[in-house]
C-alpha positions in Angstrom: 39.0 72.1 -82.3 39.1 74.6 -79.4 35.9 75.5 -77.5 35.0 78.0 -74.9 32.9 77.0 -71.9 31.0 79.8 -70.2 31.1 78.6 -66.6 29.0 79.9 -63.6 31.1 81.7 -61.0 30.0 79.5 -58.1 31.5 76.4 -56.5 34.7 77.1 -58.4 36.6 74.0 -57.3 33.8 71.8 -58.6 33.7 73.0 -62.1 36.7 71.4 -63.7 36.1 68.0 -62.0 32.5 68.0 -63.3 33.7 68.6 -66.9 36.3 65.8 -66.5 33.7 63.4 -65.1 31.3 64.1 -67.9 34.1 63.6 -70.4 34.9 60.2 -68.9 31.2 59.3 -68.9 30.9 60.1 -72.6 34.3 58.7 -73.4 35.5 62.0 -74.7 39.1 63.2 -74.6 39.2 66.8 -73.2 42.3 68.9 -72.9 42.1 72.1 -70.7 44.0 74.9 -72.5 42.9 77.8 -70.3 41.3 77.4 -66.9 41.3 79.6 -63.8 39.0 79.5 -60.7 38.8 83.3 -60.8 37.3 83.4 -64.3 34.1 82.0 -65.8 35.8 81.5 -69.2 37.4 78.1 -69.8 39.0 77.0 -73.1 39.2 73.3 -73.9 40.2 71.1 -76.9 37.7 68.6 -78.1 37.6 66.3 -81.1 34.4 67.8 -82.6 31.2 69.7 -82.1 29.3 66.5 -81.1 31.7 66.1 -78.2 30.9 69.7 -77.0 27.2 69.0 -77.2 27.6 65.8 -75.3 29.4 67.6 -72.4 26.9 70.4 -72.5 23.9 68.2 -72.2 24.6 67.3 -68.6 26.7 70.1 -67.3 25.3 71.9 -64.2 28.1 74.4 -63.5 28.2 75.9 -67.0 25.9 78.1 -69.0 26.9 77.3 -72.6 29.5 75.8 -75.0 31.0 77.8 -77.8 33.3 77.2 -80.8 36.2 79.5 -80.1 36.8 81.8 -83.0 39.5 84.0 -81.5 41.1 85.4 -78.3 43.3 88.4 -77.5 44.2 90.8 -74.8 42.8 93.6 -76.9 40.5 93.9 -79.9 43.3 94.3 -82.4 44.7 90.9 -81.3 41.2 89.4 -81.2 40.5 90.4 -84.9 43.9 89.1 -86.0 43.3 85.8 -84.2 39.9 85.4 -85.7 41.3 85.8 -89.2 44.0 83.3 -88.5 41.7 80.7 -87.0 38.5 80.9 -88.9 38.7 82.7 -92.3 38.0 79.4 -94.1 34.7 79.1 -92.2 33.2 82.4 -93.0 31.6 81.5 -96.3 29.4 78.7 -94.8 27.7 81.2 -92.6 27.4 84.1 -95.1 23.7 83.7 -95.8 22.5 82.5 -92.3 20.5 84.6 -90.0 22.7 85.7 -87.1 23.1 87.9 -84.1 25.9 89.1 -81.8 25.8 89.5 -78.1 28.3 90.8 -75.5 29.0 88.9 -72.3 31.1 90.8 -69.7 32.5 89.5 -66.4 33.0 92.0 -63.5 32.0 94.9 -65.8 29.1 96.1 -68.0 28.6 97.7 -71.4 25.8 100.0 -72.5 23.8 99.2 -75.6 25.7 102.0 -77.5 29.0 100.5 -76.4 28.0 97.0 -77.4 27.0 98.2 -80.9 30.4 99.9 -81.2 32.1 96.6 -80.3 30.1 94.6 -82.8 30.3 96.8 -85.9 34.0 96.1 -86.6 33.2 92.4 -87.2 31.7 93.4 -90.6 34.8 91.8 -92.3 33.3 88.3 -91.5 31.0 88.9 -94.6 27.7 87.8 -93.1 25.0 89.0 -95.4 22.0 87.1 -93.9 19.3 88.8 -91.8 20.0 89.9 -88.2 17.5 88.1 -85.9 17.5 88.8 -82.2 15.4 85.7 -81.7 15.8 82.2 -83.2 18.9 83.2 -85.2 20.6 80.4 -87.1 24.0 81.4 -85.7 24.7 83.3 -82.5 28.1 84.9 -81.8 29.2 86.1 -78.4 31.9 88.6 -77.5 33.3 87.7 -74.0 35.1 90.3 -72.0 37.0 89.2 -68.9 37.8 92.1 -66.5 39.9 92.3 -63.3 37.7 93.7 -60.5 37.4 97.4 -60.9 39.4 97.6 -64.1 38.3 99.8 -67.0 39.6 97.6 -69.8 39.3 93.8 -70.2 42.3 91.6 -69.6 41.1 89.0 -72.1 38.6 89.0 -74.9 37.1 86.0 -76.8 34.7 85.5 -79.7 32.7 82.3 -79.7 30.0 80.7 -81.9 27.2 79.2 -79.8 27.1 75.4 -79.9 24.8 74.3 -77.1 23.1 75.2 -73.8 23.5 73.1 -70.7 21.4 71.3 -68.1 21.6 74.2 -65.6 17.8 74.7 -65.7 17.6 71.4 -63.7 18.9 73.4 -60.7 15.6 75.3 -60.7 13.4 72.4 -61.8 14.5 70.5 -58.7 14.7 73.4 -56.3 13.9 72.7 -52.7 11.5 75.7 -52.7 9.1 73.7 -54.8 9.8 70.2 -53.5 7.0 68.7 -51.5 9.0 66.7 -48.9 12.2 68.3 -47.5 13.9 68.7 -44.1 16.4 71.1 -42.7 19.2 68.8 -43.8 18.1 68.3 -47.5 20.9 68.9 -49.9 20.2 71.7 -52.3 19.5 70.7 -55.9 22.6 72.3 -57.4 25.1 70.4 -55.3 23.1 67.2 -55.4 23.1 67.3 -59.2 26.8 68.1 -59.4 27.5 65.2 -57.0 25.6 62.9 -59.2 27.6 64.1 -62.2 30.9 63.5 -60.4 29.8 60.0 -59.5 28.9 59.2 -63.2 25.2 58.6 -62.6 23.5 57.5 -65.8 21.1 55.0 -67.4 21.5 51.3 -66.7 23.3 52.0 -63.4 22.2 51.4 -59.8 23.0 54.1 -57.2 22.6 53.9 -53.4 22.5 56.5 -50.6 23.0 55.0 -47.1 22.0 58.4 -45.5 19.1 59.1 -47.7 17.1 61.6 -45.6 14.5 63.1 -47.9 16.1 61.7 -51.0 18.0 64.6 -52.6 20.8 62.4 -53.9 18.7 59.6 -55.3 16.5 62.2 -57.1 19.6 63.8 -58.6 20.9 60.4 -59.8 17.6 59.4 -61.3 17.4 62.7 -63.1 20.4 61.5 -65.1 18.7 58.1 -65.7 20.1 55.9 -62.9 18.0 53.6 -60.8 18.4 54.6 -57.1 17.6 53.4 -53.6 18.4 54.6 -50.1 18.4 53.9 -46.4 18.5 55.8 -43.2 18.8 55.0 -39.5 16.0 57.5 -38.9 12.8 55.7 -39.9 10.9 58.9 -39.8 12.8 60.2 -42.8 12.2 57.1 -44.8 8.5 56.9 -43.9 7.9 60.6 -44.2 4.7 62.3 -43.3 1.1 62.0 -44.4 1.0 62.2 -48.2 4.7 63.5 -48.2 7.7 61.2 -48.4 10.5 60.2 -50.8 8.1 58.4 -53.1 5.9 61.6 -53.5 9.1 63.5 -54.4 9.9 61.1 -57.2 6.3 61.3 -58.3 6.5 65.0 -58.4 9.3 64.9 -60.9 7.9 62.1 -63.0 10.8 59.7 -62.3 9.1 57.2 -59.9 10.0 54.3 -62.3 13.7 55.0 -61.4 13.2 54.6 -57.6 13.7 51.1 -56.2 12.8 51.7 -52.5 14.0 53.0 -49.2 14.5 51.1 -46.0 15.6 51.7 -42.3 19.1 50.7 -41.6 22.5 52.0 -40.5 25.7 51.3 -42.3 27.0 48.9 -39.6 23.9 46.8 -39.7 23.0 46.7 -43.4 20.5 44.1 -44.5 22.0 44.2 -48.0 23.8 41.1 -49.2 27.6 41.6 -49.3 28.0 41.6 -53.1 29.4 44.1 -55.6 26.3 45.4 -57.4 26.3 49.2 -57.1 27.6 51.5 -59.8 27.7 54.4 -57.4 27.4 55.2 -53.7 26.6 58.9 -53.0 26.1 60.3 -49.5 26.4 63.1 -47.1 26.8 61.5 -43.7 25.8 63.3 -40.5 28.6 65.2 -38.9 27.5 64.6 -35.3 27.6 68.3 -34.3 24.1 68.8 -32.7 24.4 65.4 -31.0 27.0 62.7 -30.9 26.8 60.2 -33.7 25.0 57.0 -32.9 24.5 53.6 -34.5 22.3 50.6 -33.6 23.5 48.6 -30.6 24.1 48.7 -26.9 26.9 50.7 -25.3 28.6 47.6 -23.9 28.0 45.6 -27.0 26.0 42.9 -25.2 22.6 41.6 -26.4 19.4 42.5 -24.6 16.5 40.3 -23.5 13.4 40.6 -25.6 10.8 42.9 -24.0 7.1 42.1 -24.6 4.3 44.7 -24.4 0.8 43.4 -24.5 2.1 40.1 -25.7 4.0 41.5 -28.7 7.7 41.9 -28.9 8.6 45.6 -28.4 11.1 45.7 -31.2 8.4 44.7 -33.7 6.0 47.5 -32.8 5.8 50.7 -35.0 6.7 53.1 -32.2 9.8 51.1 -31.1 13.0 53.1 -30.9 16.1 50.8 -31.0 19.0 51.3 -28.6 22.0 53.2 -29.9 25.6 53.5 -29.0 28.2 56.2 -29.6 29.9 56.2 -32.9 33.0 57.9 -34.3 32.8 60.1 -37.3 36.3 59.1 -38.3 35.3 55.4 -37.9 32.1 56.1 -39.9 34.2 57.4 -42.8 36.2 54.2 -42.7 33.0 52.1 -42.6 31.7 54.0 -45.6 34.9 53.3 -47.5 34.9 49.7 -46.5 31.3 49.3 -47.5 32.0 50.9 -50.9 35.0 48.6 -51.4 32.7 45.6 -50.8 29.7 46.9 -52.8 30.9 48.8 -55.8 31.6 47.3 -59.2 34.9 47.8 -60.8 35.3 51.5 -61.8 32.2 52.3 -59.7 32.2 55.7 -57.9 31.8 56.8 -54.3 31.0 60.4 -53.7 31.3 61.4 -50.1 30.8 64.7 -48.3 32.9 65.4 -45.2 33.8 68.5 -43.2 37.1 70.1 -42.5 38.2 73.3 -40.7 39.3 76.3 -42.6 42.5 76.5 -40.6 43.6 73.1 -41.7 45.3 72.3 -45.0 42.7 71.0 -47.4 44.8 68.0 -48.4 45.0 66.7 -44.9 42.5 64.2 -43.4 41.2 62.6 -46.6 40.3 59.0 -45.7 41.9 56.4 -47.8 41.3 52.8 -48.7 43.4 50.3 -50.6 40.5 49.4 -52.9 39.6 53.0 -53.7 41.5 55.7 -55.6 40.7 59.4 -55.1 39.5 61.0 -58.3 38.7 64.5 -57.2 38.5 66.7 -54.1 36.2 69.7 -54.2 35.8 72.3 -51.4 32.8 74.3 -50.3 34.0 77.0 -47.9 31.8 78.6 -45.2 32.6 81.3 -42.6 34.3 79.2 -39.9 34.5 75.8 -41.5 34.4 74.1 -44.9 33.4 70.7 -46.3 34.8 68.6 -49.1 33.2 66.4 -51.7 35.5 63.4 -52.1 35.1 61.2 -55.2 36.7 57.8 -55.4 36.8 55.0 -58.0 36.7 51.3 -57.1 39.9 49.8 -58.3 39.8 46.3 -60.0 41.0 43.7 -57.6 44.1 43.1 -59.7 45.2 46.6 -58.8 44.7 46.3 -55.0 47.5 45.6 -52.6 46.4 42.7 -50.5 48.8 43.4 -47.6 47.6 47.0 -47.3 44.0 45.9 -47.5 44.4 43.4 -44.6 46.0 46.1 -42.5 43.2 48.5 -43.2 40.5 46.1 -42.3 42.1 45.4 -38.9 41.9 49.0 -37.7 39.3 49.5 -34.9 38.0 52.5 -33.0 38.7 52.7 -29.3 37.1 55.9 -28.1 33.8 56.3 -26.3 32.7 59.9 -25.8 31.0 62.1 -28.4 33.8 64.6 -28.6 36.6 62.0 -28.5 34.8 60.0 -31.1 34.3 63.0 -33.4 37.1 65.5 -33.7 35.2 67.7 -36.0 32.4 68.0 -33.5 34.9 69.0 -30.8 36.6 71.6 -33.1 33.2 73.0 -34.2 32.2 73.8 -30.6 35.6 75.3 -30.0 35.1 77.6 -32.9 37.8 76.2 -35.1 40.3 78.4 -33.2 43.7 77.5 -32.0 44.1 76.3 -28.4 45.7 78.6 -25.8 49.2 78.0 -24.6 48.0 76.0 -21.6 45.9 73.8 -23.9 42.5 75.3 -23.1 40.0 75.6 -25.9 38.8 79.0 -27.1 35.2 80.1 -26.8 32.5 78.1 -28.6 31.3 79.1 -32.1 27.9 80.5 -32.6 25.3 77.9 -33.4 24.4 77.3 -37.0 22.3 74.7 -38.8 24.4 72.3 -40.8 23.0 71.2 -44.1 24.4 67.6 -44.3 22.0 65.7 -46.5 
């Protein structure tokens, strides 16, 4: 059976991977018959209506699922296709209450025009009452226009099957959340990331850059048990009466939050064992300051300092020493950690930046134990970022030689710019260097939303 998905026309490169992820999660076979990033109308083939409802129940980047009754480039073709596809179904809806609506993309129709479009469908033989509210059956005419065109390039008729989970975007909006920061990930992308990483009941998800908890909240919305850590203890502890715990309380999902703790990825107190079903994170990009991790610059230990008879590192106000850290090495460390911590078929969803003047396919970090599932791109004015999703391969599928070679790679650079090529390019404005190798002028300062 063919179904039409009414997508939202935002985050276009995320929409198809989300549907594919939800299909995998629900063990549903989905075949994309018609899909274009420039159109909100997608046609897929599913085994039955129950499969469509299952996909719709968690979808964030769609508005509704519809049984496809017909398609055409004009109304004559549409009516002919409807007769060919669905004439055997008309009788079962003949006495139901019903209504018709018109959905246009890049155009609009007046009420009079809409009535004129609807009236020719009288041949369907519906004799039940017309109800504009709570109708038993709802039919939608979808018109897809090229920008500025007077006539649609494609027309569809669909019978409404199910709404989606898009209201969660507004339920978890940062505007109403009690504890946020300038780097809190917005609810829409957090929920989409949780979908791509297959968050769900009876699963454990971890965010090693938890910040104010946007990702754990999104994962727990879908039923997962979550936890997080951050090198910045202030984020984990929060403020008076406002912290990650109060965010979970606000949404009534505190029973799905394990805990948060202070740690960086290179000094994790977690036992090295494969227990996570998903790792989901948006690591800092090191733009406003060079990236740091715990430790001294020269790698040596330091003598314990006592203040008033108490070890300084045990006091609440203690700030541990930090050393420069490479963004590229951090990506490798995240992948290594995921390889050691994810169960078979577990997911890692990782945000990372890239410049607009680079090919999107370049620079994707790889690991022998992880397979890239999807690459989604969010473009900005002078740069863009990608959401990379990996699956943990079973050990039997891992190349041991390649794995050993990967684990032997070490970072050798020491300055903030040398450590982080994205930071260097950001302050050069993502512009090409001059012929003598000098960088162009710096880009204007913007606030990066990285968590």
